[in-house]
Steps between C-alpha positions, in 0.01 A plus 500: 500500500155483337420644156258753649766622742754538218250694292425716806870593520503582128204737548661658807825570311305635202319749729835585664643579157217746428549660841878524453471669161227733629749631756804497271311685224485802732880499549676641193847391610416128487465325163209250516649284222785407736249315719369312195849396391614398849177310571503311169866401527458385862184306418652325199811405699293349781279305258773369269822472700349393834216291354555209740373711791122528472467796737759696305310426177186642661699804614629544145148503357396740780770743383369470145149582620649797688646617168162446330340727759765768440456467123119517518512825697762646263277422199218704656733786595633508143145509365424801720814684382417431134132594525425704189234717659719627786709721268193719445465570874548855636554664158244769597326468166184328387536148365228316307466129577289224350415208723246266655349491849634170634361508852163574657478880552557605861226745599595744779244767583505755217794341318588172335834323452560319171780250442581531131732277297654735246569378146593826326640844569402761241776750423587760240663240275209260533393220737766301684419153636563455873422236760424634846233589753381836625268578791262779400295703749191643330165657585231261622289562189479407219543138602755264346499121512746216485601441138435857381758624251599855590694790359634709788700823495685649797831520685661179623640509854728273699318354804606695811666374818327646805656533843295216645414303185700392194231534233758437227589153631133428573414549131809343348406155627190540280715591200397868513777761479306802368207712620276743315255734675167607346597456135279566199336165424337380183358155433641429156366145459281308740524127566340339200573133459657191644778531243580858602512436871585132536279233651655532846425874501140437399456248781657744747266776375201268561622431855536875563149551362364251755705674771337833412153345532593350838640837609177677398296245695712551814498880488127517416402285798750626759586856594853622579714421691360144515497474120859622464631242750308214335613620155863488615460150644315344206618708202834647603363858486731639769512845341130555573556492877509856644840613629371560853367144517835365371674685782259354756558149365876554528481617861273210593739257330243351261585670170589157363133399485445742210783357285454180303732271692560142603236536770231591245600217268505256795145608589391472136664157477308382807173634357554336160611162634209486745252599228634264234529203735149578625377479140631143481829548315799285582790671672711476183227661290444771762876569496507576126183711509637696798830566321312637197271722712789633711687582178197692375485685834867602468440618142185689603684685779749631246804272524611685813838373627342417835226311316748301292694407814175403666399293198826305513458441873136400453594263219768340718250470786248324272772277359601406854139406577480295180819315592385450858727762662343748737782753511746679273869450574759781504663333198183550299489868598859555387433318172194719437707811576772384257239450227356850546847657510603316184210678329565838665819525711425863593233379743764394752605850611248731329175335613437518874182299452703210357726506807207522743309214336778245524615614843143467629471146362837402647393645834180296492693181416767541767323678787134392489566163675683679782223757547237225493691330781523824701126561449394152615313660791232606248210248511461250219163653418692808385759305299432703186557825690822361649628404155416844357680670789805273464527556124446875534770537765741280301454697178521839672818417691678387181388808304546755780867598431442564131182696571689724743791540256279596202214688664641612835184412689372211706139432597475414870147361466545286187477160676174598669339660194591199286337266752184711489487527120657194335227248602234693304702539175388156379134602525562844350662347192248216466189715543659784302553279195146361531318833514734652239429221250126496571486880471629484142185315393244613763585825675218488758595153626866602498411801718321274752791253508744788558358575849705236688816619322420862591461396866835315506683782321348756736630296794845493336498878451394561862789286625742694277357834617539405865861381463627769261593773748852637537570287810448182297821540293859603564729678253864388469713709264845471336539124536836384357514196267757337731229478769283313249769237442561453874124470561452219249813315605366510856149397392639214292707371790207522744265325253757224446540447876121499560442248222777284638328494840164422336651198322659375823163529679334310216758221540450506882861596574 
């Protein structure tokens, strides 16, 4: 058994521990600490008493990693229960908070959402120090920026749970357990120095300042809805897309193009490597420059969970190229998932995007070779189109059950619309970055360079319009979780059998 395979098992058991405690935490009649005690005792016995059997030693360490996963999730659950700010929720009285805007403000029409890290609660007996986050919804103007120190007064609310969406769980993975709507806001001390804000915060503020200039360049040279789609792809500005266009993208099965994802980072990686190698850099030098620029892109798009996942995948892809490997193995995907869950274990069940990202990658790894074989009738001249179609079908099949379970709808035209749209995304991103950057310094030239992007985006919108009618999607309601488990057990078995056949064909059996 190789070291990488052993480490893969450790990661798998760690993820299983997080999953197990996520389920058990919802069942009051089961004590989670019993799992920790039983797992530790079993693991220690296997490692110490049966040490002459190597496989049992590995199993013992696997049980310990299972316990580590359970413990990591319990630590986060305990932090949520002990959050100091939550006790002020739903008191139906105004609370005054002092805090700092720690995330780029999210502009939505006539309102703005501010993520504020609270340091003090002002009460009748004086200020009380606290450590927590609150999501404030305020009027669009006056404007507030990242790093602003605010004094806000209003009623704190517990995030609601809607019939079709658990907003409470959606926010808790971000460490937010309190909401405040349209409070009185006062800037009590603006960002003043490196010492006040920290060097990392100053650097982040500079990156956001550049992002704002790039956003202005894009929206000055392109009109909606083209500008809103490009802004979502390059800057992560999903909230600026009109609701009716979001619905059309969902029906057409191409909503994923507006979220910073592995696909966008893969395109950006290809652009950067081609550009840097074309400038005469060695592959090793191009690798390090690309890693830095991709990291800046992830920071600029607001540290979105999908962007962080994409950055990890993009980094692994670049590392594979540097080491001479053209593909990412399932072991690497599981290790990346374990790393992200060690940082934030709530992503496993509370973040559908996390689930979709890794399922899509696993689908591409396991099913793309089979689909390429089935599509061998496509001429070699259209090899790129065949590969896009194979990867699209593989990713969509692996993500289909969880999409139906969470959203109750399936797009019937998604494979076709993705074939029509995905080949032009490379050029949209490349030309979009070029005209956006040029437009910062020379608006007229930026406007001229924006014409090809406008044409490509207009084509994209026309495709979405044509395939966004009611017949293009089917609604499936009240899907039970047991169906989800059966679906993925079946998919896993089919993928295993297909890969087995592919290997036998490769070996000429």
